[in-house]
Each structure stands twice: as C-alpha cells, then as structure tokens.
C-alpha positions as CSV (number, residue, x, y, z in Angstrom):
1,X,47.1,-12.4,-50.9
2,X,49.5,-9.5,-50.5
3,X,50.5,-8.2,-47.1
4,X,48.3,-5.1,-47.6
5,X,45.3,-7.1,-48.6
6,X,45.8,-9.4,-45.7
7,X,46.1,-6.5,-43.2
8,X,42.9,-5.0,-44.6
9,X,41.1,-8.3,-44.3
10,X,42.2,-8.6,-40.7
11,X,41.0,-5.1,-39.9
12,X,37.7,-5.7,-41.5
13,X,37.3,-8.9,-39.4
14,X,38.2,-7.0,-36.3
15,X,35.7,-4.2,-37.2
16,X,33.0,-6.8,-37.7
17,X,33.8,-8.4,-34.3
18,X,33.5,-5.0,-32.7
19,X,30.2,-4.4,-34.5
20,X,28.9,-7.7,-33.2
21,X,30.1,-6.9,-29.7
22,X,28.4,-3.5,-29.8
23,X,25.2,-5.2,-30.9
24,X,25.4,-7.6,-28.0
25,X,26.0,-4.7,-25.6
26,X,23.2,-2.7,-27.1
27,X,20.9,-5.7,-26.6
28,X,22.0,-6.1,-23.1
29,X,21.4,-2.4,-22.4
30,X,18.0,-2.7,-23.9
31,X,17.0,-5.7,-21.8
32,X,18.5,-4.1,-18.6
33,X,16.5,-0.9,-19.3
34,X,13.3,-2.8,-19.9
35,X,13.6,-4.8,-16.7
36,X,14.5,-1.6,-14.7
37,X,11.5,0.1,-16.2
38,X,9.4,-2.8,-15.1
39,X,10.7,-2.6,-11.6
40,X,10.4,1.2,-11.4
41,X,6.9,1.1,-13.0
42,X,5.6,-1.0,-10.1
43,X,6.7,1.7,-7.7
44,X,4.8,4.3,-9.8
45,X,1.7,2.2,-9.8
46,X,1.8,1.7,-6.1
47,X,2.0,5.5,-5.6
48,X,-0.9,6.0,-8.1
49,X,-3.0,3.7,-5.9
50,X,-2.6,6.4,-3.1
51,X,-4.6,8.9,-5.1
52,X,-7.2,6.3,-6.0
53,X,-7.6,5.2,-2.4
54,X,-7.8,8.8,-1.1
55,X,-10.9,9.4,-3.2
56,X,-12.3,5.9,-2.5
57,X,-12.0,6.2,1.2
58,X,-13.3,9.8,1.2
59,X,-16.4,8.5,-0.7
60,X,-16.7,5.4,1.7
61,X,-16.5,3.2,-1.4
62,X,-15.4,0.1,0.5
63,X,-15.8,-2.1,-2.6
64,X,-13.3,0.0,-4.6
65,X,-10.9,0.1,-1.6
66,X,-10.9,-3.7,-1.5
67,X,-10.1,-3.8,-5.3
68,X,-7.3,-1.3,-4.8
69,X,-5.6,-3.3,-2.0
70,X,-6.0,-6.5,-4.0
71,X,-4.3,-4.7,-7.0
72,X,-1.5,-3.8,-4.7
73,X,-0.9,-7.4,-3.6
74,X,-0.8,-8.3,-7.3
75,X,1.8,-5.6,-8.1
76,X,4.1,-6.4,-5.2
77,X,4.6,-10.1,-6.2
78,X,7.9,-11.8,-5.3
79,X,7.5,-14.3,-8.2
80,X,7.4,-11.4,-10.7
81,X,9.8,-8.9,-9.2
82,X,12.6,-11.2,-8.0
83,X,13.3,-12.6,-11.5
84,X,13.4,-9.0,-12.9
85,X,15.9,-8.0,-10.2
86,X,18.1,-11.0,-10.9
87,X,17.9,-10.5,-14.6
88,X,19.1,-6.9,-14.2
89,X,22.0,-8.0,-12.0
90,X,23.1,-10.9,-14.2
91,X,22.9,-8.9,-17.4
92,X,24.7,-6.0,-15.9
93,X,27.5,-8.3,-14.7
94,X,27.8,-9.8,-18.2
95,X,27.8,-6.4,-19.9
96,X,30.5,-5.0,-17.5
97,X,32.5,-8.2,-17.4
98,X,32.1,-8.4,-13.6
99,X,31.6,-11.5,-11.3
100,X,28.2,-13.0,-11.5
101,X,26.2,-12.0,-8.4
102,X,25.3,-14.6,-5.8
103,X,21.6,-15.5,-6.3
104,X,21.4,-18.0,-3.4
105,X,19.6,-15.6,-1.0
106,X,15.9,-16.3,-1.6
107,X,12.9,-14.4,-0.3
108,X,12.0,-17.3,1.9
109,X,14.8,-16.1,4.2
110,X,12.5,-13.3,5.2
111,X,9.2,-15.1,5.7
112,X,8.7,-13.9,9.3
113,X,6.1,-11.0,8.9
114,X,6.5,-10.1,12.6
115,X,10.1,-8.9,12.0
116,X,9.2,-6.1,9.6
117,X,8.6,-2.4,10.5
118,X,5.6,-1.7,8.3
119,X,2.7,0.2,9.9
120,X,0.5,-1.9,12.1
121,X,-2.9,-1.2,13.7
122,X,-5.3,-3.5,15.6
123,X,-8.9,-3.2,16.7
124,X,-7.6,-2.9,20.2
125,X,-5.6,0.2,19.2
126,X,-8.7,1.7,17.6
127,X,-10.9,0.9,20.6
128,X,-8.4,2.5,23.0
129,X,-8.5,5.7,21.0
130,X,-12.3,5.5,20.9
131,X,-12.6,5.2,24.6
132,X,-10.1,8.0,25.1
133,X,-12.1,10.2,22.8
134,X,-15.3,9.5,24.8
135,X,-13.4,10.2,28.1
136,X,-12.3,13.6,26.7
137,X,-15.8,14.4,25.6
138,X,-17.2,13.6,29.0
139,X,-14.5,15.8,30.6
140,X,-15.3,18.7,28.3
141,X,-19.0,18.3,29.2
142,X,-18.2,18.5,32.9
143,X,-16.0,21.6,32.3
144,X,-18.8,23.3,30.4
145,X,-21.9,22.1,32.2
146,X,-20.7,20.8,35.5
147,X,-21.2,24.0,37.4
148,X,-24.4,24.9,35.6
149,X,-27.5,25.3,37.8
150,X,-30.1,22.9,36.4
151,X,-33.7,23.7,37.5
152,X,-34.8,20.4,35.9
153,X,-32.5,17.4,36.5
154,X,-34.3,15.6,33.7
155,X,-33.3,18.3,31.3
156,X,-29.7,18.0,32.5
157,X,-29.8,14.2,31.9
158,X,-31.4,14.6,28.5
159,X,-28.8,17.2,27.5
160,X,-26.0,15.0,28.7
161,X,-27.4,11.9,26.9
162,X,-27.7,13.9,23.7
163,X,-24.2,15.3,23.9
164,X,-22.8,11.9,24.7
165,X,-24.6,10.3,21.7
166,X,-23.1,13.1,19.4
167,X,-19.6,12.5,20.8
168,X,-20.0,8.7,20.4
169,X,-21.0,9.0,16.8
170,X,-18.1,11.3,16.1
171,X,-15.7,8.9,17.8
172,X,-17.1,6.0,15.8
173,X,-16.6,8.0,12.6
174,X,-13.0,8.9,13.7
175,X,-12.3,5.2,14.4
176,X,-13.4,4.2,10.8
177,X,-11.3,7.1,9.4
178,X,-8.3,5.9,11.3
179,X,-8.7,2.4,9.9
180,X,-8.9,3.8,6.3
181,X,-5.9,6.0,6.9
182,X,-4.0,2.9,8.0
183,X,-4.6,1.3,4.6
184,X,-3.2,4.3,2.9
185,X,-0.2,4.5,5.3
186,X,0.9,1.0,4.3
187,X,0.7,1.8,0.6
188,X,2.7,5.0,1.2
189,X,5.3,3.1,3.1
190,X,5.8,0.7,0.2
191,X,5.8,3.3,-2.5
192,X,7.7,6.1,-0.7
193,X,10.1,4.2,1.5
194,X,10.7,0.6,0.4
195,X,10.4,0.7,-3.4
196,X,12.9,3.6,-3.9
197,X,15.4,1.7,-1.7
198,X,14.8,-1.5,-3.8
199,X,15.4,0.4,-7.0
200,X,18.6,2.0,-5.7
201,X,19.8,-1.4,-4.5
202,X,19.3,-3.0,-7.9
203,X,21.0,0.0,-9.7
204,X,24.1,-0.4,-7.4
205,X,24.1,-4.2,-7.7
206,X,23.4,-4.8,-4.0
207,X,21.2,-7.9,-4.3
208,X,20.9,-8.7,-0.6
209,X,19.6,-5.2,0.1
210,X,17.3,-5.4,-2.9
211,X,15.9,-8.8,-1.8
212,X,15.4,-7.5,1.7
213,X,13.5,-4.4,0.4
214,X,11.4,-6.6,-1.7
215,X,10.7,-9.0,1.2
216,X,9.7,-6.0,3.3
217,X,7.4,-4.7,0.6
218,X,5.7,-8.2,0.2
219,X,5.2,-8.4,4.0
220,X,3.6,-4.9,4.0
221,X,1.4,-5.8,1.0
222,X,0.2,-8.9,2.9
223,X,-0.7,-6.6,5.8
224,X,-3.2,-4.8,3.6
225,X,-5.6,-7.7,3.8
226,X,-6.1,-7.5,7.6
227,X,-5.9,-3.7,7.3
228,X,-8.8,-3.7,4.8
229,X,-10.9,-6.1,7.1
230,X,-10.3,-3.6,10.0
231,X,-11.5,-0.8,7.8
232,X,-14.5,-2.7,6.6
233,X,-15.6,-3.6,10.1
234,X,-15.3,-0.1,11.5
235,X,-17.0,1.4,8.5
236,X,-19.9,-1.0,9.1
237,X,-20.0,0.2,12.7
238,X,-20.1,3.8,11.4
239,X,-23.0,2.9,9.1
240,X,-24.9,1.3,11.9
241,X,-24.4,4.4,14.1
242,X,-25.2,7.0,11.4
243,X,-26.0,5.8,7.9
244,X,-26.1,9.2,6.4
245,X,-22.5,10.0,7.6
246,X,-21.4,7.8,4.7
247,X,-22.8,10.3,2.2
248,X,-23.9,8.9,-1.1
249,X,-22.7,5.4,-0.1
250,X,-24.9,5.6,3.0
251,X,-27.9,6.6,0.9
252,X,-27.3,3.7,-1.5
253,X,-26.9,1.2,1.3
254,X,-29.9,2.5,3.2
255,X,-32.0,2.3,0.0
256,X,-30.8,-1.2,-0.7
257,X,-31.5,-2.3,2.9
258,X,-35.0,-0.8,2.7
259,X,-35.7,-2.6,-0.5
260,X,-34.5,-5.9,0.8
261,X,-36.7,-5.5,4.0
262,X,-39.8,-4.3,2.2
263,X,-42.7,-6.8,1.7
264,X,-42.6,-8.3,-1.7
265,X,-45.7,-8.6,-3.8
266,X,-47.0,-12.1,-4.4
C-alpha cells in the first residue's frame, strides 16, 4: 500500500471512530433527555393535580380527593425517581468525561419526617380556629344586640340561640374548608417549591441537593394521608351539621342515607 493510500485508510478509520463516538454521545443525550423528561413530567403531573383537587374539594367529592392524594403518593416515589436522578448524573458524567458522582447518599438518610418544613395542620389547630370563630361571633352578637331593649326575654334567647346556631354551622363549614385547603397546600408545596429545586439540582449535577429535595417531597407526599383523613373527618362533621351545605354531594348522601334507613319490603 502506498503512503497516500495508507494515509487515506487511516483518515477513514479516524472518521469512522468519530462517527461511532458521535453515535454514542447522541445515545447518551437521548437517554439523558428521556430521564430528565420523566423527572420534569412528575412535577407537571403534581401541579395538574392542583386543578383536579380544586374542583373536587369545591364539589365536596371526598372520594375523588382520596384518589388524587393516592395518585400523588404514587408519583412522588423514591424507588422510581432516585434511579432516574442517578441515571442522569452518571450518563452526564460519562458524556462529559467528568468524575462519576458519589451515589452513596441514600434517601434513608432523611427518614425523619419531623425534620421537614412541609405544611402541617392538626385537628387541634382546626378546633382552636373553630372556637375563636365562635367567640368572635358571640362578641359581634353582643355588640349588635347587647344594648337592645328586649320586651320578651324569651325572644332574646331564641334570637341568640338561632344566631349562635348559624355561626356554628358557618364555623364548621370553614373548618372543613381549611382542612381541604391544607391538602392542596401540601401538593402546591411539592409542585411549586420542591420539584423545581430537585430538577435544577439534577441539571447542575448536585446530587446531595437533589436527594434532599426528593426526600422532602416524599415526606410531604406521606403527609397527604393524615391530611386527607383530617379533611374527611371535618367534612363528615359539616355533613352532620348541614347536609345541604355539601351541594350535590350532600343531596346524594342524604338520599343514600334515607334509602338505607327506609323499611325494606319483605
């Protein structure tokens, strides 16, 4: 083989090597993009749940609310998301010829739910607000009617009892509304605060920060279970106080209850 032919053969071999390397890089880019799309898509789905929950809570559809929060816990799943995070970081390091990231920091390092800053609410919190609302209503009643000259004290007591009952029903309704808003607040916290931070951390190769954001999101997602129970309990109290305040759902439940209580033909 002449020198020219040998040089051409070497160039062709180098070109083929470059083509193979380019194909490898393209495959890496494709895989990295797919995993990032998977991670970002979870954040989008979490935010989409906000719109669903807004309608479901407005319609007092507690069964649909339960399904939504169950879906959230399925989305924010450490066993699914952490491998996707690590795949992006490893493939990026290989593509860019950088040191392989340390994957030794597991989610179990952040198992203590009490250490996280996600929104929290208890029945005690709701009951304190409930009592405060009734106290304000009683104070308003005194400001309006306290100096009124009642010719009939029975009329005064009847009016006071009626106004107190109205205020109590409104406070019960507000308590259930607060419980429902708490569920949405947790989901917003995951979708608006934690997930963007997680995505940014993955994009910049900050694994520890990404894992911490994921652990916080998982802890917040677990909080939706007691949050839903809180909502369910207080919605039940609202139904017991004023069934028709639940709109179509109240009508449905009242009808079902009446059917179950009605005597059955032999």
